[in-house]
OpenMM code with the backbone's topology and positions (N, CA, C; nanometers):
from openmm import Vec3, app, unit

residues = "VAL GLN LEU VAL GLU SER GLY GLY GLY LEU VAL GLN PRO GLY GLY SER LEU ARG LEU SER CYS ALA ALA SER GLY PHE THR PHE SER SER TYR ALA MET SER TRP TYR ARG GLN VAL PRO GLY LYS GLN ARG GLN LEU VAL ALA GLY ILE ASN SER ASP GLY GLY SER SER ASN TYR ALA ASP SER VAL LYS GLY ARG PHE THR ILE SER ARG ASP ASN ALA LYS ASN THR VAL SER LEU GLN MET ASN SER LEU LYS LEU GLU ASP THR ALA VAL TYR TYR CYS TYR ALA ARG HIS TRP ALA ASP VAL TYR TRP GLY GLN GLY THR GLN VAL THR VAL SER SER".split()
positions = [
    Vec3(0.0837, -0.0983, -0.0133),
    Vec3(0.0069, -0.0241, -0.0252),
    Vec3(0.0906, 0.1088, -0.0008),
    Vec3(0.0368, 0.2377, -0.1149),
    Vec3(0.1895, 0.3343, -0.1012),
    Vec3(0.0468, 0.5124, -0.0876),
    Vec3(0.0950, 0.5526, -0.0514),
    Vec3(0.0194, 0.6901, -0.0886),
    Vec3(0.1263, 0.7653, -0.0616),
    Vec3(0.1201, 0.8637, -0.1650),
    Vec3(0.2255, 0.9588, -0.1956),
    Vec3(0.1817, 1.0742, -0.2671),
    Vec3(0.2228, 1.1450, -0.1776),
    Vec3(0.2077, 1.3145, -0.2022),
    Vec3(0.2694, 1.4384, -0.2636),
    Vec3(0.2468, 1.5004, -0.3413),
    Vec3(0.3138, 1.5557, -0.4121),
    Vec3(0.2330, 1.7274, -0.3932),
    Vec3(0.3255, 1.8122, -0.4708),
    Vec3(0.3001, 1.9954, -0.4611),
    Vec3(0.2943, 2.0156, -0.3504),
    Vec3(0.3909, 2.0613, -0.2545),
    Vec3(0.4168, 2.1431, -0.1813),
    Vec3(0.5054, 2.2001, -0.2186),
    Vec3(0.5324, 2.2996, -0.1747),
    Vec3(0.6508, 2.4018, -0.1827),
    Vec3(0.5786, 2.5146, -0.1034),
    Vec3(0.6812, 2.6163, -0.1546),
    Vec3(0.6620, 2.7562, -0.1136),
    Vec3(0.6389, 2.8469, -0.1900),
    Vec3(0.5487, 2.9363, -0.1001),
    Vec3(0.4556, 3.0065, -0.1471),
    Vec3(0.4492, 3.1266, -0.0586),
    Vec3(0.3616, 3.2126, -0.1718),
    Vec3(0.3655, 3.3736, -0.0564),
    Vec3(0.2105, 3.3791, -0.0772),
    Vec3(0.1889, 3.4654, 0.0826),
    Vec3(0.0410, 3.4647, 0.0734),
    Vec3(-0.0263, 3.5372, -0.0275),
    Vec3(-0.1630, 3.4543, 0.0066),
    Vec3(-0.2536, 3.4973, -0.1452),
    Vec3(-0.2623, 3.4031, -0.2118),
    Vec3(-0.1636, 3.3297, -0.2331),
    Vec3(-0.1126, 3.2135, -0.3691),
    Vec3(-0.1758, 3.1198, -0.3515),
    Vec3(-0.1501, 2.9865, -0.4768),
    Vec3(-0.2537, 2.8842, -0.4715),
    Vec3(-0.1251, 2.7693, -0.4953),
    Vec3(-0.1637, 2.6504, -0.4233),
    Vec3(-0.0670, 2.5054, -0.4578),
    Vec3(-0.2112, 2.4380, -0.4622),
    Vec3(-0.1475, 2.2809, -0.5372),
    Vec3(-0.2218, 2.1903, -0.5812),
    Vec3(-0.1676, 2.0767, -0.5137),
    Vec3(-0.2264, 2.0135, -0.4018),
    Vec3(-0.1588, 1.8828, -0.3740),
    Vec3(-0.2240, 1.7539, -0.4024),
    Vec3(-0.1463, 1.6735, -0.4657),
    Vec3(-0.2119, 1.5690, -0.5290),
    Vec3(-0.1414, 1.4335, -0.4378),
    Vec3(-0.2612, 1.3361, -0.4463),
    Vec3(-0.1499, 1.2027, -0.3782),
    Vec3(-0.2157, 1.0562, -0.4385),
    Vec3(-0.1438, 1.0086, -0.4800),
    Vec3(-0.1643, 0.9248, -0.6296),
    Vec3(-0.1838, 0.7796, -0.5124),
    Vec3(-0.2529, 0.7094, -0.4928),
    Vec3(-0.2869, 0.5801, -0.4481),
    Vec3(-0.2779, 0.4367, -0.5173),
    Vec3(-0.1991, 0.3369, -0.4466),
    Vec3(-0.1573, 0.2206, -0.4393),
    Vec3(-0.1969, 0.1481, -0.3792),
    Vec3(-0.2287, -0.0107, -0.4085),
    Vec3(-0.2150, -0.1244, -0.3131),
    Vec3(-0.3293, -0.1878, -0.2670),
    Vec3(-0.4625, -0.1157, -0.2782),
    Vec3(-0.5587, -0.1275, -0.2249),
    Vec3(-0.6632, -0.0729, -0.3220),
    Vec3(-0.8309, -0.0752, -0.3000),
    Vec3(-0.9215, -0.0165, -0.4151),
    Vec3(-0.9925, 0.0634, -0.3545),
    Vec3(-0.8712, 0.1494, -0.4250),
    Vec3(-0.8674, 0.3125, -0.4122),
    Vec3(-1.0902, 0.3858, -0.4179),
    Vec3(-1.1535, 0.3196, -0.4741),
    Vec3(-1.2741, 0.3510, -0.4704),
    Vec3(-1.3243, 0.2933, -0.3863),
    Vec3(-1.2959, 0.2360, -0.2954),
    Vec3(-1.4283, 0.1918, -0.1563),
    Vec3(-1.3514, 0.2509, -0.0241),
    Vec3(-1.2478, 0.3975, -0.0845),
    Vec3(-1.2202, 0.3996, 0.0495),
    Vec3(-1.2756, 0.5612, 0.0231),
    Vec3(-1.3050, 0.6325, 0.1420),
    Vec3(-1.3052, 0.7422, 0.2157),
    Vec3(-1.1533, 0.8081, 0.1850),
    Vec3(-1.1310, 0.9471, 0.1431),
    Vec3(-1.0269, 1.0097, 0.1220),
    Vec3(-0.9830, 1.1193, 0.2422),
    Vec3(-0.8796, 1.1420, 0.2869),
    Vec3(-0.9018, 1.2868, 0.3914),
    Vec3(-0.7233, 1.3514, 0.3202),
    Vec3(-0.7111, 1.4514, 0.3555),
    Vec3(-0.6048, 1.5886, 0.4081),
    Vec3(-0.5873, 1.5856, 0.5338),
    Vec3(-0.4996, 1.5475, 0.6421),
    Vec3(-0.4493, 1.6084, 0.7549),
    Vec3(-0.3712, 1.6943, 0.7055),
    Vec3(-0.3388, 1.8284, 0.8514),
    Vec3(-0.2163, 1.8857, 0.8325),
    Vec3(-0.1464, 1.8782, 0.9475),
    Vec3(-0.0184, 1.9047, 0.9356),
    Vec3(-0.0043, 1.9028, 1.1220),
    Vec3(0.1246, 1.9662, 1.1525),
    Vec3(0.1080, 2.0994, 1.2246),
    Vec3(0.2329, 2.1772, 1.2150),
    Vec3(0.3695, 2.1189, 1.3910),
    Vec3(0.4721, 2.1640, 1.3872),
    Vec3(0.5594, 2.0985, 1.4893),
    Vec3(0.4622, 2.1244, 1.6708),
    Vec3(0.4408, 1.9914, 1.7352),
    Vec3(0.4223, 2.0180, 1.8735),
    Vec3(0.2917, 2.0622, 1.8727),
    Vec3(0.1801, 2.0087, 1.7372),
    Vec3(0.0238, 2.0305, 1.7948),
    Vec3(0.0018, 1.8837, 1.7031),
    Vec3(-0.1621, 1.8507, 1.7111),
    Vec3(-0.1665, 1.7423, 1.6913),
    Vec3(-0.2310, 1.7483, 1.5323),
    Vec3(-0.2449, 1.6593, 1.5137),
    Vec3(-0.2619, 1.6345, 1.3261),
    Vec3(-0.3928, 1.6736, 1.3344),
    Vec3(-0.4737, 1.7699, 1.2438),
    Vec3(-0.6087, 1.8066, 1.2300),
    Vec3(-0.6742, 1.7800, 1.1098),
    Vec3(-0.7676, 1.7412, 1.0592),
    Vec3(-0.8426, 1.7337, 0.9587),
    Vec3(-0.8870, 1.8566, 0.8817),
    Vec3(-0.8127, 1.8490, 0.7519),
    Vec3(-0.8017, 1.9898, 0.6397),
    Vec3(-0.9393, 1.9826, 0.5751),
    Vec3(-0.9701, 1.8338, 0.5283),
    Vec3(-1.0760, 1.8032, 0.4003),
    Vec3(-1.0928, 1.6945, 0.4053),
    Vec3(-1.2040, 1.6442, 0.3955),
    Vec3(-1.2439, 1.4820, 0.3540),
    Vec3(-1.3450, 1.4603, 0.2594),
    Vec3(-1.3109, 1.3486, 0.1812),
    Vec3(-1.4223, 1.3182, 0.0730),
    Vec3(-1.4351, 1.1975, 0.0922),
    Vec3(-1.5398, 1.1505, 0.0387),
    Vec3(-1.6507, 1.0169, 0.0542),
    Vec3(-1.5902, 0.9407, -0.1178),
    Vec3(-1.6063, 0.8234, -0.1123),
    Vec3(-1.5464, 0.6878, -0.1916),
    Vec3(-1.6204, 0.7652, -0.3353),
    Vec3(-1.7549, 0.8112, -0.3335),
    Vec3(-1.8068, 0.8149, -0.4626),
    Vec3(-1.7853, 0.9279, -0.5444),
    Vec3(-1.6931, 1.0363, -0.4211),
    Vec3(-1.6881, 1.1924, -0.4719),
    Vec3(-1.7600, 1.2547, -0.4365),
    Vec3(-1.9334, 1.2332, -0.3575),
    Vec3(-2.0480, 1.2643, -0.3914),
    Vec3(-2.0480, 1.3486, -0.2557),
    Vec3(-1.9644, 1.3549, -0.1502),
    Vec3(-1.9796, 1.4324, -0.0704),
    Vec3(-1.8654, 1.4995, 0.0341),
    Vec3(-1.8422, 1.5655, 0.0762),
    Vec3(-1.6897, 1.6397, 0.1327),
    Vec3(-1.7514, 1.7332, 0.2317),
    Vec3(-1.6151, 1.7485, 0.3257),
    Vec3(-1.5969, 1.8282, 0.4428),
    Vec3(-1.4632, 1.8843, 0.4537),
    Vec3(-1.5118, 2.0226, 0.5151),
    Vec3(-1.3672, 2.0855, 0.5669),
    Vec3(-1.3719, 2.1766, 0.7129),
    Vec3(-1.2657, 2.1598, 0.7199),
    Vec3(-1.2721, 2.2480, 0.8482),
    Vec3(-1.2721, 2.3930, 0.8124),
    Vec3(-1.3362, 2.4181, 0.9334),
    Vec3(-1.3878, 2.5938, 0.9359),
    Vec3(-1.2824, 2.6618, 0.8242),
    Vec3(-1.1339, 2.6378, 0.8970),
    Vec3(-1.0562, 2.7348, 0.8491),
    Vec3(-0.9741, 2.7372, 0.7370),
    Vec3(-1.0699, 2.6615, 0.5981),
    Vec3(-1.0116, 2.6795, 0.4822),
    Vec3(-1.1739, 2.6264, 0.4030),
    Vec3(-1.2694, 2.6329, 0.4767),
    Vec3(-1.3825, 2.6329, 0.3858),
    Vec3(-1.4046, 2.7873, 0.3127),
    Vec3(-1.4126, 2.7375, 0.1778),
    Vec3(-1.3838, 2.8753, 0.0757),
    Vec3(-1.2684, 2.9104, 0.0261),
    Vec3(-1.1662, 2.8318, 0.0372),
    Vec3(-1.0464, 2.8376, 0.0304),
    Vec3(-0.9751, 2.7277, -0.0631),
    Vec3(-0.9936, 2.6065, -0.0138),
    Vec3(-0.9665, 2.4841, -0.0072),
    Vec3(-1.0999, 2.4190, -0.1132),
    Vec3(-1.0245, 2.2963, -0.1652),
    Vec3(-1.1405, 2.1927, -0.2649),
    Vec3(-1.0459, 2.0635, -0.2918),
    Vec3(-1.1313, 1.9770, -0.2249),
    Vec3(-1.0827, 1.8268, -0.2266),
    Vec3(-1.1178, 1.7581, -0.3087),
    Vec3(-1.0931, 1.6989, -0.4297),
    Vec3(-1.1029, 1.6049, -0.5610),
    Vec3(-1.1033, 1.4904, -0.5296),
    Vec3(-1.1163, 1.4094, -0.6327),
    Vec3(-1.0640, 1.2399, -0.6541),
    Vec3(-1.0796, 1.1909, -0.7627),
    Vec3(-1.0069, 1.1237, -0.8365),
    Vec3(-1.0234, 1.0828, -0.9409),
    Vec3(-1.0198, 0.9077, -0.9311),
    Vec3(-1.0974, 0.8103, -0.9402),
    Vec3(-1.1075, 0.7400, -0.9032),
    Vec3(-1.0447, 0.6223, -1.0277),
    Vec3(-1.0333, 0.6987, -1.1431),
    Vec3(-1.0364, 0.6451, -1.2357),
    Vec3(-0.8732, 0.6410, -1.2346),
    Vec3(-0.8075, 0.7187, -1.1648),
    Vec3(-0.6492, 0.7444, -1.1783),
    Vec3(-0.6023, 0.7323, -1.0223),
    Vec3(-0.6894, 0.7084, -0.9405),
    Vec3(-0.6634, 0.6429, -0.8139),
    Vec3(-0.5749, 0.7659, -0.7451),
    Vec3(-0.6254, 0.8729, -0.7900),
    Vec3(-0.5721, 1.0075, -0.7128),
    Vec3(-0.6762, 1.0834, -0.6555),
    Vec3(-0.6392, 1.1822, -0.5341),
    Vec3(-0.6983, 1.2687, -0.4590),
    Vec3(-0.6133, 1.4017, -0.4588),
    Vec3(-0.7034, 1.4826, -0.4948),
    Vec3(-0.5995, 1.6342, -0.4522),
    Vec3(-0.6577, 1.7313, -0.4084),
    Vec3(-0.5945, 1.8238, -0.3291),
    Vec3(-0.6400, 1.9116, -0.2515),
    Vec3(-0.6261, 2.0411, -0.2959),
    Vec3(-0.6987, 2.1270, -0.3712),
    Vec3(-0.6681, 2.2485, -0.4187),
    Vec3(-0.6742, 2.3777, -0.3302),
    Vec3(-0.5613, 2.4356, -0.3068),
    Vec3(-0.5445, 2.5479, -0.2233),
    Vec3(-0.5306, 2.6796, -0.2287),
    Vec3(-0.6322, 2.7537, -0.2180),
    Vec3(-0.6178, 2.8995, -0.2708),
    Vec3(-0.6050, 2.9695, -0.1742),
    Vec3(-0.5863, 3.1170, -0.1817),
    Vec3(-0.5616, 3.2149, -0.0794),
    Vec3(-0.4924, 3.1835, 0.0379),
    Vec3(-0.3874, 3.1145, 0.0227),
    Vec3(-0.2880, 3.0642, 0.1154),
    Vec3(-0.2912, 3.1439, 0.2184),
    Vec3(-0.2509, 3.1474, 0.3109),
    Vec3(-0.2477, 3.2269, 0.4756),
    Vec3(-0.1101, 3.1492, 0.5592),
    Vec3(-0.0451, 3.2379, 0.5864),
    Vec3(0.0722, 3.2048, 0.6856),
    Vec3(0.0353, 3.0870, 0.7665),
    Vec3(-0.0646, 3.1078, 0.8084),
    Vec3(-0.1027, 2.9764, 0.9422),
    Vec3(-0.1637, 2.8478, 0.8613),
    Vec3(-0.1529, 2.8396, 0.7068),
    Vec3(-0.1305, 2.7000, 0.6457),
    Vec3(-0.0516, 2.6624, 0.6324),
    Vec3(0.0499, 2.7152, 0.6365),
    Vec3(0.2167, 2.6292, 0.6670),
    Vec3(0.1674, 2.5151, 0.7700),
    Vec3(0.2221, 2.3730, 0.6604),
    Vec3(0.2082, 2.2602, 0.7666),
    Vec3(0.2697, 2.1348, 0.6946),
    Vec3(0.2791, 2.0261, 0.7665),
    Vec3(0.3345, 1.9367, 0.6564),
    Vec3(0.1543, 1.8271, 0.6432),
    Vec3(0.1637, 1.8469, 0.5071),
    Vec3(0.0064, 1.8173, 0.4308),
    Vec3(0.0314, 1.6434, 0.4410),
    Vec3(-0.0609, 1.5815, 0.4743),
    Vec3(-0.0776, 1.4079, 0.4754),
    Vec3(-0.2036, 1.3756, 0.3969),
    Vec3(-0.1798, 1.2632, 0.3041),
    Vec3(-0.2875, 1.2105, 0.2711),
    Vec3(-0.3362, 1.0557, 0.3536),
    Vec3(-0.4801, 1.0723, 0.3374),
    Vec3(-0.5294, 0.9662, 0.4599),
    Vec3(-0.6612, 0.8847, 0.4017),
    Vec3(-0.6424, 0.6991, 0.3981),
    Vec3(-0.7248, 0.6269, 0.3283),
    Vec3(-0.7981, 0.5862, 0.4586),
    Vec3(-0.9557, 0.5502, 0.4301),
    Vec3(-1.0044, 0.4707, 0.5588),
    Vec3(-1.1079, 0.4000, 0.4818),
    Vec3(-1.1180, 0.2966, 0.5292),
    Vec3(-1.2458, 0.2011, 0.5074),
    Vec3(-1.2611, 0.1353, 0.5832),
    Vec3(-1.3911, 0.1164, 0.7200),
    Vec3(-1.3877, 0.0360, 0.7517),
    Vec3(-1.2511, 0.0740, 0.8770),
    Vec3(-1.2095, -0.0359, 0.9202),
    Vec3(-1.0760, -0.0263, 1.0280),
    Vec3(-0.9249, 0.0016, 0.9565),
    Vec3(-0.9872, -0.0626, 0.8627),
    Vec3(-0.8407, -0.0355, 0.7333),
    Vec3(-0.7479, 0.1219, 0.7011),
    Vec3(-0.6987, 0.1926, 0.7726),
    Vec3(-0.6693, 0.2975, 0.7555),
    Vec3(-0.5149, 0.3447, 0.6906),
    Vec3(-0.4584, 0.4130, 0.5989),
    Vec3(-0.3062, 0.4160, 0.5440),
    Vec3(-0.2893, 0.5423, 0.5400),
    Vec3(-0.1784, 0.6261, 0.5777),
    Vec3(-0.1163, 0.7484, 0.5780),
    Vec3(-0.0175, 0.7604, 0.4497),
    Vec3(-0.0131, 0.8607, 0.4020),
    Vec3(0.1197, 0.9298, 0.3281),
    Vec3(0.2373, 0.9881, 0.4266),
    Vec3(0.3552, 1.0023, 0.3433),
    Vec3(0.4847, 1.0432, 0.4570),
    Vec3(0.4239, 1.1914, 0.4807),
    Vec3(0.3750, 1.2171, 0.3486),
    Vec3(0.3633, 1.3763, 0.4301),
    Vec3(0.4185, 1.4810, 0.2882),
    Vec3(0.3859, 1.6247, 0.2564),
    Vec3(0.4367, 1.7206, 0.1822),
    Vec3(0.4663, 1.8224, 0.2454),
    Vec3(0.5317, 1.8970, 0.2713),
    Vec3(0.5634, 2.0634, 0.3191),
    Vec3(0.5214, 2.1663, 0.2262),
    Vec3(0.4126, 2.2260, 0.3066),
    Vec3(0.3340, 2.3555, 0.2910),
    Vec3(0.4023, 2.4456, 0.3848),
    Vec3(0.4744, 2.5619, 0.3073),
    Vec3(0.5001, 2.6940, 0.3677),
    Vec3(0.4584, 2.7802, 0.2585),
    Vec3(0.3725, 2.8519, 0.3273),
    Vec3(0.3080, 3.0463, 0.3103),
    Vec3(0.4486, 3.1000, 0.3901),
    Vec3(0.4752, 3.1944, 0.3253),
    Vec3(0.5495, 3.3041, 0.3486),
    Vec3(0.5896, 3.4212, 0.2770),
    Vec3(0.6111, 3.5491, 0.2822),
    Vec3(0.6517, 3.6136, 0.2155),
    Vec3(0.7935, 3.6343, 0.1776),
] * unit.nanometer
topology = app.Topology()
chain = topology.addChain("A")
for resn in residues:
    res = topology.addResidue(resn, chain)
    for name in ("N", "CA", "C"):
        topology.addAtom(name, app.Element.getBySymbol(name[0]), res)
């Protein structure tokens, strides 16, 4: 099983980034997918989630209206479009897959918002 994130980097406040997560080794279309983020010294927190068929999504209040989660079950990918980035969005972003008791994490990708 692999979840490989990409797309992180350094961006100025107000800018945009698109994170992608490529999944392999499990039946991707059966899994709900989420993005979490974590800063040093704090707990990992949910950013956005999407159900297995992509028909339903949810967001942390702090990113509503700025971030959009989407998935492509044909390509086994989930993405996070991040617009209007703020300094406080700086974190390591993790891809997460869940189906009942089966959960998988990616290795994370760093997003740094700085002027």
